[in-house]
C-alpha positions in Angstrom: 63.9 -54.6 -10.9 63.1 -57.5 -8.5 64.0 -61.4 -8.9 64.3 -63.0 -12.3 63.4 -66.3 -13.0 61.7 -68.6 -15.9 58.2 -67.8 -16.5 56.7 -69.9 -19.4 55.8 -68.0 -22.5 52.0 -66.2 -22.3 49.0 -68.0 -24.8 48.2 -65.4 -27.3 44.7 -63.6 -27.0 41.6 -65.9 -28.2 38.8 -63.1 -28.8 36.1 -64.1 -26.6 37.9 -65.5 -24.0 36.6 -64.9 -20.1 40.0 -64.9 -18.6 41.5 -61.9 -17.9 44.7 -61.3 -20.2 47.8 -59.6 -18.8 49.0 -56.1 -20.3 51.9 -54.7 -19.0 52.8 -51.0 -19.2 54.6 -51.4 -22.1 52.0 -53.5 -24.2 50.0 -50.3 -23.8 52.9 -48.0 -24.9 53.5 -50.8 -28.5 49.8 -50.4 -28.7 49.9 -46.3 -28.8 53.1 -46.7 -31.4 51.7 -48.9 -33.5 48.2 -50.8 -33.6 49.8 -53.6 -35.8 52.8 -54.5 -33.9 50.9 -54.8 -31.0 48.2 -57.0 -32.8 50.7 -59.2 -34.1 52.1 -59.7 -30.4 49.0 -60.4 -28.1 47.1 -62.5 -31.4 50.1 -64.3 -32.9 52.9 -63.8 -30.4 54.7 -62.0 -33.1 57.3 -59.5 -31.1 59.4 -56.8 -32.4 62.6 -57.5 -32.2 64.1 -57.0 -28.6 67.2 -54.4 -27.9 70.2 -55.5 -26.1 69.5 -54.8 -22.2 70.9 -51.6 -20.6 72.6 -53.0 -18.2 74.4 -49.8 -17.1 70.8 -48.5 -16.3 69.7 -51.7 -14.6 72.4 -50.8 -11.9 71.7 -47.3 -11.9 68.3 -48.0 -11.3 69.1 -50.6 -8.6 71.6 -47.9 -7.0 69.3 -45.2 -6.7 66.3 -47.5 -4.9 68.9 -48.2 -2.4 70.2 -44.9 -2.2 66.4 -43.6 -1.5 65.5 -46.6 0.9 68.2 -45.3 3.4 66.2 -42.3 3.6 62.9 -44.3 3.5 63.6 -45.9 6.9 64.7 -42.8 8.1 61.3 -40.7 7.2 63.7 -38.2 5.7 63.7 -36.4 2.3 66.6 -37.0 0.2 69.1 -34.3 -0.7 68.3 -34.0 -4.0 64.5 -33.3 -3.1 65.4 -30.6 -0.7 67.8 -29.5 -3.5 64.9 -29.1 -6.0 62.4 -27.8 -3.3 60.6 -30.8 -3.1 58.2 -30.8 -0.6 57.8 -34.8 0.4 59.6 -37.8 1.9 60.1 -41.3 0.2 56.6 -43.6 0.6 56.6 -46.0 2.9 54.1 -49.3 2.1 54.3 -53.1 2.5 53.4 -53.6 -1.0 56.2 -51.5 -2.6 58.9 -54.4 -2.9 55.9 -56.1 -5.0 54.8 -53.3 -7.3 58.8 -52.7 -8.2 58.9 -56.2 -8.9 58.9 -56.9 -13.0 56.5 -59.1 -14.2 54.6 -58.1 -11.1 54.5 -54.9 -10.6 51.1 -52.9 -9.4 47.9 -54.5 -11.0 44.7 -53.5 -11.5 41.3 -55.4 -13.4 39.7 -53.3 -15.7 36.3 -54.3 -15.3 35.0 -52.7 -19.2 37.7 -55.1 -20.8 38.9 -58.1 -18.4 42.3 -56.7 -18.7 44.6 -57.6 -16.3 46.9 -54.6 -16.3 50.2 -54.3 -14.8 53.7 -52.0 -14.6 56.3 -52.4 -12.2 57.5 -48.8 -10.8 60.6 -47.4 -9.6 59.4 -45.3 -6.4 57.1 -43.4 -4.7 56.9 -40.0 -2.6 54.8 -38.8 -0.4 53.7 -35.0 -0.2 53.6 -33.0 3.3 49.7 -33.0 2.1 49.4 -37.2 2.1 49.7 -37.2 -2.1 51.5 -40.2 -3.4 53.8 -38.7 -6.4 54.9 -41.5 -8.8 58.7 -41.5 -9.1 60.7 -42.7 -11.9 64.0 -43.0 -12.6 66.1 -42.5 -16.1 69.8 -42.4 -17.2 71.6 -41.2 -20.0 74.9 -40.1 -21.1 74.9 -37.1 -23.3 76.4 -33.5 -23.7 73.4 -31.4 -23.2 71.5 -30.8 -20.1 68.5 -33.7 -19.6 65.0 -32.7 -19.8 61.7 -34.4 -20.7 61.0 -32.0 -23.8 61.3 -33.9 -26.9 58.9 -35.5 -28.9 60.1 -39.2 -28.6 59.9 -39.0 -24.7 56.2 -38.5 -24.7 57.0 -42.5 -23.7 58.3 -41.2 -20.8 55.2 -39.2 -19.9 52.9 -42.1 -20.9 54.4 -44.3 -18.8 54.2 -42.6 -15.9 50.6 -41.5 -16.2 50.0 -45.3 -16.5 51.5 -46.0 -13.1 49.4 -43.0 -11.6 46.0 -44.9 -13.1 47.2 -48.1 -11.9 47.7 -46.7 -8.1 44.6 -44.9 -8.4 42.5 -48.1 -9.1 44.1 -49.5 -5.8 42.6 -47.0 -4.0 46.0 -44.6 -3.5 45.3 -41.0 -3.3 47.6 -39.9 -5.8 49.4 -36.2 -6.8 48.8 -35.3 -10.2 52.7 -34.3 -10.1 55.3 -37.3 -10.5 58.7 -36.4 -10.7 61.6 -37.8 -13.0 64.8 -38.5 -11.8 67.1 -38.0 -14.1 71.3 -38.9 -14.2 73.6 -37.6 -16.7 77.0 -38.9 -17.2 79.1 -36.2 -17.5 81.0 -36.5 -20.9 83.3 -33.3 -20.6 86.0 -35.0 -18.3 89.3 -35.5 -18.9 89.4 -39.2 -19.1 87.4 -42.1 -17.7 90.3 -43.7 -14.7 87.8 -46.2 -14.1 84.6 -44.0 -13.3 82.0 -42.5 -14.8 80.3 -38.8 -12.9 76.7 -38.2 -13.2 74.8 -34.9 -12.4 71.0 -35.6 -11.2 67.9 -33.7 -11.9 64.6 -34.1 -10.5 62.3 -32.7 -13.4 58.3 -32.6 -12.4 55.7 -33.6 -14.8 52.0 -32.8 -14.2 50.2 -36.0 -15.7 46.8 -36.9 -17.1 45.8 -40.2 -17.2 42.5 -39.7 -18.7 43.4 -41.1 -21.8 44.3 -44.9 -20.1 40.8 -46.3 -20.2 39.4 -45.5 -23.4 42.5 -46.7 -24.8 42.0 -50.0 -23.1 38.9 -50.3 -24.5 40.7 -49.8 -28.3 43.0 -52.3 -27.6 40.6 -54.6 -26.2 38.7 -54.1 -29.9 42.1 -54.2 -31.7 42.4 -58.0 -29.6 38.8 -59.0 -30.8 39.5 -57.8 -34.7 40.7 -60.8 -36.8 41.6 -57.8 -39.1 45.2 -56.7 -38.8 45.2 -52.8 -38.1 47.2 -50.4 -39.8 50.7 -49.3 -39.0 51.1 -46.9 -36.5 53.7 -43.6 -36.9 57.3 -43.1 -35.6 58.3 -40.5 -34.0 59.5 -38.8 -37.0 55.6 -38.9 -38.6 56.7 -41.8 -41.0 55.2 -45.2 -41.0 56.4 -47.5 -38.0 59.8 -48.4 -38.9 59.7 -52.1 -38.1 56.5 -52.6 -39.7 58.3 -51.2 -42.8 61.6 -53.5 -42.5 59.1 -56.5 -42.5 57.3 -55.7 -45.7 60.6 -54.3 -47.3 62.0 -57.7 -46.2 58.9 -59.7 -47.7 58.8 -58.1 -50.8 62.6 -58.8 -51.4 62.3 -62.5 -50.6 59.2 -63.1 -52.4 60.9 -61.1 -55.4 63.7 -63.1 -55.1 62.2 -66.7 -55.1 60.2 -65.5 -58.1 63.2 -64.5 -59.9 65.1 -68.1 -58.6 62.2 -69.9 -60.2 
């Protein structure tokens, strides 16, 4: 996750501005989910309510990084890579610490849009053919086996594809195939006893980052427009739940004011 320190709140986007505008990997995902929420965020700095931090997941991320870094130094495959027949070892690179740093990450300036695109990744592996594989750590706790087959997990896949695109903009030979190191807290034990046991899978995913360039163009057009875009759809196919809540709350507030007057 990298070091954390106070950062000045970024300024809203001004149509026609010459300075490159920073958009994180998560901002791209926000646009994919709901153009209206994205527009309100970048133009007016009205952000979606944030969720509480997942500190357990953060701890697992940090421990996995330390674990894989041990094998990186030894230039050996991690036992999980052997177990799941991944022909690779952890990739050693001078920029890896920076690429993992929140709010810094891997950076690319998209010339067509003048967007400063960045994203902080978890890990990189290198195959025996010299290809770089993006690796993302995921953690959960559920009774069923983990997978990346649910509709809502399209965000996981897009996340990996953005990282693949960013690394290719930095002239790395990136494999289409990336890996999710997905760990699941066991719920079938007799008790807690100050310990949670996990079962970890390595799940391969063949990414396709061809959508990224076109999406950046669409994002820039959205940012330049003074017209608020339409709502996006949630994972169930209905309207964005954040926009729906905001509309319902506004309507109820106006009715209350009218009734009071």
